[in-house]
MARPA-931719 format. One record per residue: x, y, z of N, C-alpha, C in turn; residue number from 1. Coordinates in nm, 2 decimals. Each point is the difference from the previous one (the first is absolute). Layout:
MARPA-931719
      nxx      nyy      nzz     caxx     cayy     cazz      cxx      cyy      czz   seq
        X        Y        Z        X        Y        Z        X        Y        Z   NUM
...
//
This chain:
MARPA-931719
      nxx      nyy      nzz     caxx     cayy     cazz      cxx      cyy      czz   seq
     0.08    -0.12     0.00    -0.08     0.12     0.00     0.08     0.13     0.00     1
    -0.02     0.08    -0.08     0.08     0.12    -0.02    -0.02     0.10     0.11     2
     0.10     0.07     0.05    -0.01     0.08     0.11    -0.08     0.13    -0.04     3
    -0.09     0.04     0.09    -0.08     0.09    -0.04     0.09     0.16    -0.02     4
    -0.07     0.07    -0.07     0.09     0.13    -0.04     0.01     0.09     0.14     5
    -0.10     0.00     0.07     0.03     0.08     0.12     0.11    -0.07     0.09     6
    -0.01    -0.13     0.02     0.10    -0.08     0.08     0.13     0.03    -0.06     7
     0.02    -0.02    -0.13     0.12     0.03    -0.07     0.06     0.15     0.03     8
    -0.10     0.07    -0.01     0.03     0.16     0.02     0.07     0.00     0.14     9
    -0.07    -0.04     0.10     0.04     0.00     0.13     0.14    -0.06     0.03    10
     0.02    -0.12    -0.08     0.13    -0.07     0.04     0.11     0.07    -0.07    11
    -0.03     0.06    -0.11     0.11     0.08    -0.06     0.04     0.12     0.07    12
    -0.09     0.06     0.05     0.01     0.13     0.09     0.10    -0.05     0.13    13
    -0.04    -0.10     0.05     0.08    -0.06     0.11     0.14    -0.04    -0.02    14
     0.01    -0.06    -0.14     0.12    -0.04    -0.04     0.10     0.12    -0.01    15
    -0.04     0.10    -0.06     0.07     0.13    -0.03     0.04     0.06     0.13    16
    -0.09     0.00     0.10     0.04     0.06     0.13     0.10    -0.09     0.06    17
    -0.02    -0.13     0.01     0.09    -0.09     0.06     0.15     0.00    -0.06    18
     0.00     0.02    -0.12     0.13     0.01    -0.06     0.07     0.14     0.03    19
    -0.08     0.12     0.01     0.06     0.11     0.03     0.02    -0.02     0.16    20
    -0.05    -0.06     0.09     0.02     0.00     0.13     0.13    -0.07     0.04    21
     0.04    -0.10    -0.08     0.13    -0.06    -0.01     0.11     0.07    -0.04    22
    -0.02     0.13    -0.05     0.12     0.09    -0.07     0.01     0.12     0.08    23
     0.11     0.06    -0.02     0.02     0.14     0.06    -0.10     0.09    -0.03    24
    -0.04     0.11     0.09    -0.10     0.08    -0.01     0.00     0.06    -0.14    25
     0.11     0.04    -0.06     0.04     0.07    -0.11    -0.01    -0.10    -0.14    26
     0.02    -0.12     0.04    -0.01    -0.10    -0.12    -0.13     0.02    -0.07    27
     0.02    -0.06    -0.12    -0.12    -0.02    -0.09     0.00    -0.13    -0.06    28
    -0.11    -0.04    -0.05     0.00    -0.14    -0.08    -0.07     0.02    -0.14    29
     0.03    -0.09    -0.08    -0.05     0.00    -0.14    -0.13    -0.08     0.02    30
    -0.11     0.04    -0.08    -0.12    -0.08    -0.01     0.03    -0.16    -0.03    31
     0.09    -0.03    -0.07     0.03    -0.14    -0.03     0.04    -0.07     0.12    32
     0.06     0.08     0.11     0.05    -0.07     0.14    -0.15    -0.06     0.04    33
    -0.08     0.08     0.01    -0.13    -0.03     0.06    -0.07    -0.11    -0.07    34
     0.01     0.00    -0.15    -0.09    -0.09    -0.07     0.09    -0.14     0.01    35
     0.13     0.01     0.01     0.07    -0.14     0.03    -0.04    -0.06     0.12    36
     0.02     0.09     0.10    -0.03    -0.04     0.15    -0.15    -0.05     0.02    37
    -0.10     0.06    -0.08    -0.14    -0.06     0.01    -0.04    -0.11    -0.08    38
     0.09    -0.03    -0.09    -0.02    -0.11    -0.10     0.03    -0.12     0.05    39
    -0.09    -0.11    -0.01     0.03    -0.13     0.05     0.06    -0.10    -0.06    40
     0.03     0.04    -0.14     0.06    -0.12    -0.09     0.15     0.04     0.00    41
     0.05    -0.07    -0.09     0.16     0.00    -0.04     0.02     0.02    -0.15    42
    -0.10     0.04    -0.05     0.02     0.05    -0.14     0.00     0.15    -0.02    43
    -0.04     0.06    -0.10     0.00     0.14    -0.01    -0.14     0.06     0.00    44
    -0.09    -0.09     0.06    -0.12     0.06     0.01    -0.04     0.12     0.09    45
     0.10     0.04     0.08     0.02     0.13     0.09    -0.02     0.11    -0.11    46
     0.03     0.00    -0.12    -0.02     0.10    -0.08    -0.17     0.05     0.00    47
    -0.07    -0.11     0.00    -0.14     0.04    -0.02    -0.04     0.09     0.13    48
     0.07    -0.01     0.11    -0.03     0.09     0.13     0.05     0.14    -0.03    49
     0.09     0.02    -0.09     0.04     0.15    -0.01    -0.11     0.12     0.00    50
    -0.09    -0.03    -0.08    -0.09     0.12     0.00    -0.07     0.01     0.13    51
    -0.04    -0.13     0.05    -0.10     0.02     0.13     0.09     0.05     0.11    52
     0.14    -0.03     0.00     0.10     0.06     0.09    -0.01     0.15    -0.01    53
     0.01     0.05    -0.12     0.00     0.13    -0.01    -0.12     0.07     0.05    54
    -0.12    -0.06    -0.03    -0.11     0.05     0.04    -0.02     0.00     0.16    55
     0.06    -0.10     0.09     0.00     0.00     0.12     0.10     0.11     0.06    56
     0.11     0.03    -0.08     0.10     0.09     0.04    -0.07     0.15     0.00    57
    -0.09     0.02    -0.11    -0.07     0.13     0.00    -0.12     0.00     0.11    58
    -0.07    -0.12     0.03    -0.07     0.02     0.12     0.06     0.03     0.14    59
     0.12    -0.05    -0.01     0.08     0.03     0.14     0.05     0.16    -0.01    60
     0.03     0.04    -0.11     0.02     0.15    -0.01    -0.13     0.07     0.04    61
    -0.10    -0.04    -0.05    -0.14     0.07     0.05    -0.02    -0.01     0.14    62
     0.05    -0.10     0.06    -0.02    -0.02     0.15     0.12     0.07     0.07    63
     0.09     0.05    -0.05     0.10     0.08     0.06     0.12    -0.09     0.05    64
    -0.02    -0.13    -0.02     0.12    -0.10     0.04     0.13     0.00    -0.09    65
     0.00     0.02    -0.13     0.12     0.01    -0.08    -0.01     0.09    -0.10    66
     0.13     0.02    -0.06     0.02     0.10    -0.12     0.05    -0.09    -0.11    67
    -0.07     0.06    -0.11     0.07    -0.09    -0.12     0.09     0.11    -0.05    68
     0.13    -0.05    -0.06     0.08     0.10    -0.04     0.08    -0.05    -0.15    69
     0.05     0.12    -0.05     0.06    -0.03    -0.13     0.14     0.10     0.00    70
     0.11    -0.06     0.00     0.13     0.08     0.01    -0.01     0.05     0.12    71
    -0.04    -0.07     0.12     0.02     0.04     0.12    -0.10     0.09     0.06    72
    -0.08     0.05    -0.08    -0.11     0.12     0.03    -0.13    -0.05     0.00    73
    -0.10     0.03     0.10    -0.14    -0.04     0.00    -0.06     0.04    -0.13    74
    -0.07    -0.08    -0.05    -0.08     0.02    -0.12    -0.15    -0.03     0.01    75
    -0.09     0.10    -0.07    -0.13    -0.03     0.00    -0.06    -0.11    -0.09    76
    -0.10    -0.08     0.03    -0.04    -0.11    -0.08    -0.02     0.05    -0.16    77
    -0.05     0.13    -0.02    -0.01     0.04    -0.13     0.12     0.04    -0.07    78
     0.12     0.03     0.07     0.12     0.04    -0.04     0.11    -0.12    -0.03    79
    -0.04    -0.13     0.05     0.07    -0.11     0.00     0.02    -0.06    -0.13    80
     0.12    -0.01    -0.06     0.01    -0.07    -0.13     0.14    -0.07     0.02    81
    -0.01    -0.12    -0.03     0.11    -0.10     0.00     0.02    -0.05     0.14    82
     0.12    -0.05     0.02     0.03    -0.05     0.13    -0.03     0.07     0.13    83
    -0.06    -0.08     0.09    -0.01     0.08     0.13     0.07    -0.08     0.12    84
     0.00     0.08     0.10     0.05    -0.07     0.15    -0.10     0.03     0.08    85
    -0.01    -0.08     0.12    -0.09     0.04     0.10     0.07     0.00     0.13    86
     0.00     0.10     0.09     0.07     0.02     0.12    -0.14     0.06     0.11    87
     0.05    -0.03     0.13    -0.08     0.06     0.09    -0.02     0.14    -0.01    88
    -0.12     0.04     0.04    -0.01     0.15    -0.01     0.07     0.06     0.10    89
     0.05     0.14    -0.03     0.07     0.07     0.08    -0.08     0.09     0.09    90
     0.04    -0.03     0.14    -0.11     0.06     0.09     0.07     0.12     0.07    91
//
């Protein structure tokens, strides 16, 4: 049985936060880090989680938990083009 969308969304948000908690406060992760961590197979099926991970990251931005960055600077969802990184929100 496939994981429900809401369940997957919550799990991906938890994976992102868990990965960030294990790194220095200023460290960032690539969305692929979260996709690989969340994927339960040993092939490249994690790639199918890349877009859901990006959506999870933007939800966490809206919640004030993380920042999405490009070239080390926070970027708005509408301005993000190309590779992104995720880091804890600066408080």
